[in-house]
C-alpha positions in Angstrom: -1.6 15.9 35.5 -1.0 14.4 39.0 2.9 14.9 38.5 2.7 18.3 37.4 0.1 19.2 40.4 2.8 17.6 42.9 5.6 19.6 41.3 3.6 22.8 41.7 2.7 22.2 45.3 6.4 22.1 46.2 7.3 25.6 44.9 8.5 28.2 46.8 6.2 31.0 45.7 2.7 30.9 46.2 2.0 33.7 43.7 4.3 31.7 41.3 2.3 28.5 42.0 -0.9 30.5 41.3 0.2 31.4 38.0 1.6 28.1 36.8 -1.8 26.4 38.0 -3.9 29.0 36.1 -1.9 28.4 32.9 -2.0 24.6 33.1 -5.9 24.8 33.8 -6.2 27.3 30.8 -4.0 25.1 28.4 -5.9 22.0 29.6 -9.4 23.7 28.8 -8.1 24.8 25.3 -7.0 21.2 24.7 -10.6 19.9 25.6 -12.4 22.5 23.6 -10.1 21.8 20.4 -10.8 18.0 20.9 -14.4 18.8 20.8 -14.5 20.9 17.7 -12.2 18.3 15.7 -13.8 15.0 17.4 -10.3 13.6 18.0 -9.9 10.7 20.1 -12.5 11.6 22.7 -14.9 9.1 24.4 -18.6 10.2 24.1 -20.0 10.5 27.3 -23.0 8.4 26.6 -21.2 5.5 25.0 -18.2 3.2 25.3 -17.0 4.3 22.1 -14.5 6.7 20.8 -14.7 9.6 18.5 -12.3 9.9 15.7 -11.7 12.5 13.1 -14.6 12.7 10.9 -15.0 12.8 7.0 -15.1 16.2 5.3 -18.2 17.8 4.7 -18.3 17.1 1.0 -18.0 13.3 1.5 -21.6 12.2 1.8 -21.0 8.6 0.6 -18.4 6.2 0.7 -18.0 3.5 -2.0 -15.6 0.9 -2.1 -13.9 -1.1 -4.9 -13.5 -4.8 -3.9 -10.5 -6.9 -5.3 -11.7 -9.0 -7.9 -10.1 -12.0 -6.4 -12.5 -12.3 -3.5 -15.2 -15.2 -3.8 -18.7 -14.0 -4.8 -20.1 -14.9 -1.4 -17.6 -13.1 0.5 -18.1 -10.0 -1.9 -21.8 -10.1 -0.8 -21.2 -10.4 2.7 -18.9 -7.2 2.5 -22.0 -5.5 1.0 -24.3 -7.1 3.8 -22.0 -5.6 6.5 -22.3 -2.3 5.0 -26.1 -2.4 4.9 -25.9 -3.7 8.3 -24.8 -0.1 9.5 -26.8 1.8 6.6 -29.9 0.5 8.1 -29.3 2.2 11.4 -28.1 5.6 10.0 -30.1 8.6 8.9 -29.2 7.9 5.2 -27.1 5.6 3.2 -23.3 6.1 3.5 -21.5 2.8 2.8 -21.7 1.3 -0.7 -20.0 -1.5 -2.7 -19.0 -0.4 -6.3 -19.9 -2.7 -9.5 -16.4 -1.8 -10.6 -13.6 -4.0 -9.0 -10.1 -3.2 -8.2 -6.8 -5.3 -9.0 -4.9 -3.7 -6.1 -3.7 -6.0 -3.6 -2.7 -3.5 -0.9 -3.7 -0.4 0.5 -2.7 3.3 -1.1 -3.7 6.7 -1.1 -5.0 7.2 -4.7 -8.5 8.7 -4.2 -10.2 5.2 -4.3 -11.7 3.4 -1.3 -10.6 -0.3 -1.7 -11.3 -3.5 0.1 -8.3 -6.0 -0.4 -6.5 -9.0 0.7 -2.8 -9.7 1.4 -0.7 -11.8 3.7 0.8 -9.8 6.1 2.1 -12.7 8.4 0.8 -13.5 11.9 -0.4 -10.2 12.9 -3.7 -8.6 12.7 -6.9 -9.9 11.1 -8.5 -7.1 9.5 -7.5 -3.2 9.2 -9.1 -0.1 8.0 -6.4 2.5 7.1 -7.6 6.2 7.3 -6.1 8.7 4.8 -6.5 12.5 5.5 -6.4 15.8 3.9 -3.2 17.9 3.7 -3.7 19.5 7.3 -4.8 15.9 8.7 -8.2 17.6 10.1 -10.6 15.3 8.2 -10.8 12.0 6.5 -10.9 11.7 2.8 -10.3 7.9 1.8 -10.6 4.6 3.5 -8.6 1.2 2.5 -10.0 -2.1 4.3 -7.3 -5.1 4.3 -8.0 -8.6 5.2 -4.7 -10.6 6.3 -4.7 -13.9 4.5 -2.1 -15.2 6.7 -5.3 -16.1 8.7 -8.1 -18.5 7.9 -11.3 -17.3 6.9 -15.1 -18.6 6.7 -18.3 -17.4 5.5 -20.0 -19.0 8.5 -19.7 -20.0 11.9 -19.5 -23.6 11.2 -15.5 -23.6 11.2 -14.1 -23.1 14.9 -10.5 -22.7 13.4 -11.4 -19.5 11.4 -12.6 -16.0 11.6 -15.8 -14.8 10.2 -15.5 -12.5 7.0 -18.8 -10.9 7.5 -18.3 -10.2 11.2 -14.8 -8.5 10.4 -16.2 -6.6 7.5 -19.1 -5.0 10.0 -16.3 -4.1 12.3 -13.9 -2.5 9.7 -17.1 -0.7 8.3 -17.7 0.7 11.7 -14.3 2.4 11.5 -15.4 4.0 8.3 -18.0 5.6 10.1 -15.3 7.1 12.3 -16.1 4.7 15.2 -13.1 3.6 17.4 -12.7 0.7 19.5 -15.3 0.0 22.2 -14.8 -1.1 25.6 -18.0 -3.1 25.6 -17.0 -6.7 24.9 -20.4 -7.5 23.3 -20.1 -4.4 21.0 -19.3 -4.8 17.1 -16.5 -2.6 17.7 -14.9 -4.5 20.6 -11.3 -4.8 19.0 -10.6 -8.7 19.7 -12.1 -11.3 17.4 -12.6 -15.0 18.3 -12.6 -17.9 15.7 -16.0 -19.5 14.6 -17.9 -16.4 16.2 -20.4 -14.6 14.1 -22.1 -12.4 16.8 -20.2 -9.7 15.6 -22.4 -9.5 12.5 -24.9 -7.9 14.7 -25.1 -4.3 16.2 -25.6 -3.5 19.7 -27.6 -0.3 20.9 -24.3 1.2 21.8 -22.9 0.4 18.3 -26.1 1.9 16.7 -26.4 5.0 18.9 -22.6 6.0 18.5 -22.7 5.6 14.8 -25.9 7.8 14.7 -24.3 10.4 16.7 -21.0 10.4 14.9 -22.1 10.6 11.7 -24.0 13.8 12.3 -20.7 15.6 12.4 -20.5 15.6 8.5 -23.8 14.3 7.3 -25.6 17.1 5.4 
């Protein structure tokens, strides 16, 4: 925006500059209004979190099928992470299905899955959003754990990432919370080995989740 303003200031015609400035301001206002309606990539004024596109209004629950090869305790911690968010919402939204999946990777197939795969030395956990044809709202979510990294079900292993903390973070993305700028928030994008503090929501996480889910909750 600054570069555009400088270029306009160097114009030869005041009348021309006025018209150009008016057009830019009109375009900027339109972008803000459209972004506000869709809730796309806009930081909420009250929080450190960012809005992502919402679920469609017909999606009042999100149920995951968990890969069958996960250990029983890990499956329990997935569900505990979901309930951590559910307890703070106006209604239950996140669920773990009794049916499991044999899928090893994400795919847009109408089924929300929670799987694991070795993707090499990259990210630890990932929540992939799938959208409707027009890409205006969310219709499916696949959460993946990267088995290249070492994982643990407690904080007793300083060289391993905590399953439940990562599950809580990725479940937050399902509620359409993006990364947070608050280093103590669950939605802070950087994980630490041996750290279980991200199992617990901050006030900022809770307030953002309640506010964001109002966009599609009935």
